[in-house]
C-alpha positions as CSV (number, residue, x, y, z in Angstrom):
1,M,-13.9,-0.2,11.0
2,K,-13.1,-3.3,13.2
3,H,-9.7,-4.0,11.1
4,L,-7.7,-2.8,7.9
5,L,-7.2,-5.9,6.1
6,S,-7.8,-4.6,2.7
7,I,-8.8,-1.7,0.9
8,K,-11.7,-3.3,-0.3
9,D,-13.5,-3.4,2.7
10,L,-14.0,-0.2,3.1
11,T,-16.7,2.2,1.5
12,Q,-16.1,5.0,-0.3
13,Q,-17.0,7.2,3.0
14,Q,-14.7,5.4,5.0
15,L,-11.9,5.7,2.6
16,Q,-12.6,9.5,1.9
17,D,-12.8,9.9,5.7
18,L,-9.3,8.5,6.3
19,L,-7.8,10.4,3.9
20,A,-9.3,13.7,5.3
21,L,-8.2,12.6,8.8
22,A,-4.6,12.0,7.5
23,K,-4.3,15.3,6.2
24,T,-5.6,16.5,9.2
25,I,-3.1,14.7,11.3
26,K,-0.1,15.9,9.2
27,A,-1.3,19.4,9.2
28,N,-2.1,19.5,13.1
29,P,0.3,17.0,14.7
30,A,0.1,18.5,18.1
31,E,-3.5,18.2,18.3
32,Y,-3.2,14.4,18.2
33,C,-0.1,13.9,20.4
34,H,-2.4,12.1,23.1
35,A,-4.6,10.2,20.6
36,L,-3.0,6.6,21.5
37,A,-2.4,7.7,25.1
38,G,-2.3,4.3,27.2
39,K,-2.4,2.6,24.2
40,S,0.2,-0.3,23.2
41,V,0.5,-1.7,19.6
42,V,2.2,-4.8,18.6
43,M,4.0,-4.8,15.3
44,L,4.5,-8.6,14.2
45,F,6.9,-8.7,11.3
46,E,7.8,-11.8,9.4
47,K,9.2,-9.9,6.4
48,P,12.0,-7.2,6.7
49,S,10.9,-3.8,6.2
50,L,12.3,0.1,6.3
51,R,9.5,2.4,5.6
52,T,6.7,0.3,7.2
53,R,8.4,-0.4,10.4
54,V,9.8,3.2,11.0
55,S,6.7,5.1,9.9
56,F,4.5,3.0,12.3
57,D,7.1,3.0,15.2
58,I,7.7,6.6,15.2
59,G,3.9,7.2,14.0
60,I,2.8,5.4,17.2
61,H,5.0,7.4,19.3
62,K,3.9,11.0,17.9
63,L,0.3,9.9,18.6
64,G,1.5,9.2,22.1
65,G,1.3,5.3,22.2
66,H,3.9,2.6,22.9
67,C,5.0,0.3,20.1
68,L,6.5,-3.0,20.5
69,Y,8.0,-4.8,17.5
70,L,8.1,-8.7,17.3
71,D,10.3,-10.3,14.6
72,Q,10.5,-14.2,14.1
73,Q,13.6,-15.0,15.7
74,N,11.9,-17.8,17.7
75,G,10.5,-19.2,14.3
76,E,8.1,-18.9,11.5
77,L,4.4,-17.6,13.0
78,G,2.2,-20.8,13.3
79,K,4.7,-23.2,13.8
80,R,6.1,-22.9,17.4
81,E,2.7,-21.6,18.3
82,S,-0.9,-21.6,16.4
83,V,-1.8,-18.2,14.6
84,A,-4.8,-18.4,16.7
85,D,-3.1,-18.6,20.1
86,F,-0.8,-16.2,19.0
87,A,-3.6,-13.6,18.3
88,A,-5.4,-14.5,21.4
89,N,-2.6,-14.2,23.7
90,L,-1.6,-10.7,22.2
91,S,-5.1,-9.4,22.5
92,C,-4.7,-9.9,26.2
93,W,-1.9,-7.2,26.4
94,A,-1.9,-5.1,23.1
95,D,-4.6,-2.9,22.0
96,A,-4.0,-3.4,18.2
97,I,-1.8,-5.7,15.9
98,V,0.1,-4.4,12.9
99,A,1.3,-7.5,11.0
100,R,3.5,-7.9,7.7
101,T,3.4,-11.4,6.4
102,Y,3.8,-13.7,3.8
103,S,0.5,-14.7,3.6
104,H,-2.8,-13.1,3.7
105,T,-4.3,-16.0,5.6
106,T,-2.0,-15.2,8.2
107,I,-3.6,-11.8,8.9
108,E,-7.1,-12.9,8.5
109,Q,-6.4,-15.6,11.4
110,L,-4.9,-12.8,13.4
111,A,-8.2,-10.7,12.9
112,Q,-10.4,-13.8,13.4
113,H,-9.1,-15.3,16.6
114,G,-7.8,-11.8,18.0
115,S,-10.0,-9.7,20.1
116,V,-8.0,-6.4,19.0
117,P,-7.9,-4.4,15.7
118,V,-5.6,-5.9,13.3
119,I,-3.8,-3.9,10.6
120,N,-2.5,-5.2,7.3
121,A,0.8,-4.1,6.8
122,L,1.5,-5.9,3.8
123,S,0.8,-9.6,2.9
124,D,1.1,-11.7,0.0
125,L,-2.2,-10.2,-1.7
126,Y,-2.7,-6.7,-0.4
127,H,-0.7,-3.6,0.6
128,P,-3.5,-1.3,2.0
129,C,-1.5,1.2,3.9
130,Q,0.9,1.8,0.9
131,A,-2.3,2.6,-1.4
132,L,-3.8,5.0,1.5
133,A,-0.8,6.8,1.6
134,D,-0.3,6.8,-2.3
135,F,-3.8,8.1,-3.1
136,L,-3.3,10.8,0.1
137,T,0.1,11.9,-2.0
138,L,-2.2,12.1,-5.1
139,S,-4.8,14.0,-3.1
140,E,-2.3,16.8,-2.3
141,Q,-1.5,17.2,-5.9
142,F,-5.0,17.1,-7.7
143,E,-8.1,18.8,-5.9
144,D,-10.5,15.8,-7.1
145,V,-8.8,13.0,-6.6
146,S,-11.6,11.1,-8.8
147,R,-10.4,12.7,-11.9
148,V,-6.9,11.4,-11.6
149,K,-5.7,9.1,-14.4
150,L,-3.3,6.7,-12.8
151,A,-1.1,4.3,-14.8
152,Y,0.6,1.5,-13.2
153,V,3.4,-0.2,-15.3
154,G,5.6,-3.5,-14.3
155,D,4.4,-6.3,-12.4
156,G,0.9,-6.6,-11.2
157,N,1.6,-7.5,-7.4
158,N,-0.1,-6.9,-4.2
159,V,0.8,-3.1,-4.4
160,T,-1.1,-3.2,-7.7
161,H,-4.3,-4.8,-6.2
162,S,-4.7,-2.2,-3.4
163,L,-4.2,0.7,-5.7
164,M,-6.7,-0.7,-8.1
165,Y,-9.3,-1.2,-5.0
166,C,-8.4,2.4,-4.0
167,A,-8.7,4.2,-7.5
168,A,-12.0,2.0,-7.9
169,I,-13.7,3.1,-4.7
170,L,-12.6,6.8,-5.1
171,G,-14.0,6.7,-8.6
172,A,-10.7,7.3,-10.3
173,S,-9.2,6.2,-13.5
174,M,-6.4,3.2,-13.2
175,T,-4.9,1.6,-16.2
176,V,-2.8,-1.3,-15.4
177,I,0.2,-2.2,-18.2
178,C,1.9,-5.5,-17.5
179,P,3.9,-7.8,-19.6
180,A,1.7,-11.1,-20.8
181,G,1.6,-13.3,-18.0
182,H,2.4,-10.6,-15.0
183,F,-1.3,-9.2,-14.8
184,P,-2.6,-8.9,-11.4
185,D,-4.8,-11.8,-9.9
186,G,-7.9,-12.4,-11.8
187,Y,-10.5,-12.5,-8.9
188,V,-9.1,-9.2,-7.7
189,V,-9.8,-7.7,-11.1
190,A,-13.4,-8.8,-11.1
191,E,-13.9,-7.4,-7.8
192,V,-12.3,-4.3,-8.8
193,Q,-14.6,-4.1,-11.9
194,A,-17.7,-4.6,-9.9
195,L,-16.5,-1.6,-7.2
196,A,-15.6,0.9,-10.3
197,K,-19.0,0.1,-12.0
198,R,-20.5,0.9,-8.5
199,Y,-18.3,4.3,-7.7
200,G,-17.9,5.5,-11.2
201,G,-14.2,4.4,-11.5
202,Q,-12.7,2.7,-14.5
203,L,-9.9,0.0,-14.8
204,V,-8.0,-1.0,-18.1
205,L,-5.8,-3.7,-18.2
206,T,-3.4,-4.3,-21.2
207,A,0.1,-5.3,-22.1
208,D,0.4,-2.6,-24.9
209,I,3.0,0.1,-23.5
210,D,1.6,2.8,-25.8
211,A,-1.7,2.6,-23.7
212,I,0.5,4.8,-21.4
213,A,-0.5,7.7,-23.1
214,G,-2.9,10.5,-21.3
215,H,-2.2,9.9,-18.0
216,D,-1.2,12.0,-14.8
217,A,1.1,9.8,-13.0
218,I,3.0,6.8,-13.4
219,Y,3.5,4.4,-10.8
220,T,5.5,1.2,-10.8
221,D,7.3,-1.3,-8.7
222,T,10.1,-3.7,-8.6
223,W,9.7,-6.6,-11.4
224,I,10.6,-9.2,-8.7
225,S,8.6,-9.1,-5.5
226,M,10.6,-9.8,-2.1
227,G,10.5,-13.6,-1.6
228,D,9.8,-14.6,-5.0
229,P,12.6,-16.7,-6.3
230,T,12.7,-15.6,-9.9
231,S,16.1,-14.1,-11.1
232,L,16.0,-10.8,-13.2
233,A,17.8,-12.3,-16.0
234,D,15.3,-14.5,-16.4
235,I,12.6,-11.5,-16.8
236,K,14.8,-8.8,-18.3
237,A,14.1,-9.1,-21.8
238,K,10.3,-9.5,-21.2
239,F,10.3,-6.4,-18.9
240,A,12.5,-4.1,-20.3
241,P,9.9,-2.2,-22.7
242,Y,8.1,-1.5,-19.6
243,Q,11.3,0.5,-17.9
244,V,9.9,4.2,-16.5
245,N,12.3,6.7,-18.3
246,Q,12.3,9.8,-19.3
247,A,10.9,8.8,-22.8
248,L,8.1,7.0,-21.4
249,M,7.3,9.9,-19.0
250,A,7.1,11.9,-22.3
251,K,4.9,9.6,-24.0
252,A,2.5,9.4,-21.3
253,G,2.3,13.4,-20.8
254,A,2.6,12.4,-16.8
255,E,3.8,15.1,-14.9
256,F,4.2,12.9,-11.7
257,F,6.3,9.4,-11.0
258,M,5.4,7.2,-8.3
259,H,7.0,4.1,-6.6
260,C,6.3,2.3,-3.2
261,L,10.1,1.6,-2.6
262,P,12.6,0.1,-2.3
263,A,13.6,0.5,-6.2
264,H,16.3,-0.9,-8.3
265,R,17.5,1.8,-9.9
266,G,18.5,1.4,-13.4
267,V,15.8,-1.7,-13.8
268,E,12.5,-0.7,-13.4
269,V,13.2,3.1,-13.3
270,T,15.9,5.4,-14.4
271,D,17.8,7.7,-11.7
272,E,16.6,10.6,-14.0
273,V,13.3,9.9,-13.1
274,M,13.5,8.7,-9.8
275,D,15.2,12.0,-8.9
276,G,13.3,14.3,-11.3
277,T,11.1,17.3,-10.2
278,G,8.0,15.2,-10.7
279,S,9.3,12.4,-8.2
280,L,6.7,12.0,-5.5
281,I,8.5,8.7,-3.7
282,L,9.7,10.8,-0.9
283,Q,5.9,12.2,-0.3
284,Q,4.8,8.9,-0.5
285,A,7.3,7.4,2.2
286,E,6.3,10.4,4.5
287,N,2.8,10.0,3.7
288,R,2.7,6.3,5.1
289,M,2.8,7.4,8.6
290,H,0.2,10.1,8.2
291,A,-2.5,7.5,6.5
292,Q,-1.3,4.9,9.1
293,N,-1.7,7.3,12.2
294,A,-5.2,8.0,10.5
295,V,-6.2,4.1,10.5
296,L,-4.8,3.9,14.1
297,V,-6.8,6.9,15.6
298,T,-10.0,5.4,13.6
299,L,-9.9,2.2,14.8
300,L,-8.5,2.8,18.3
301,S,-10.9,6.2,19.4
């Protein structure tokens, strides 16, 4: 591994190793308290964040490293100074770059023109750190994650893409249920289908909410992604049948509920499900730090 730009760049062994290392770091934090001693990581954020910023900042500190946060008060990345020059300069001082950007092209340019590892902390196409945390969370509930049947319900987006790659590479089954016109990117779907065939996973895409039956966990996200100008009023009727509520959980026979957060309570998911005994949302949030620490240790060791 030179970078973590997308889950699709990982082999099955690399992905399994990251999840195993994350579990080890989580169980034995004292053994890794100097893992990043003398290392500095720049966090470059074009988008606001709670979980990503805090989990990286505190996680780097727990590993003995130094974190520097840069927002875009000086203007949009690439406007005042080219992304190439930005990456080259940061590489003179930092040991790694964590970037949360609007465009995935920006992430790729940082990796291309910098000389240090780059970690994608979210782009318009992918959210690999979230998917790693999610499958770490599932692996804590299921002894063999390849036997997990995960259903994603709602808008096909960057989180969906990364979950699909993860499921396919780990050999798990995933059903993506979206309203017509809101499916994941077609090119991503084709790549995932090829990976699933290679590793023994399974991907099903459908608009039929009745396909929810027979899944272990239901995952949803906001119906409108950050930065999307679509109003809720314009899509609410179309998405209403895809709300995750107790009736849908029962219909699925699902024990667990997952959400990457932030959630719009009473919109894509009800309070009853969010706060229910099968909700894994806080474990997912905590595991962001452990999964990301595993990536940092792997890239900087």
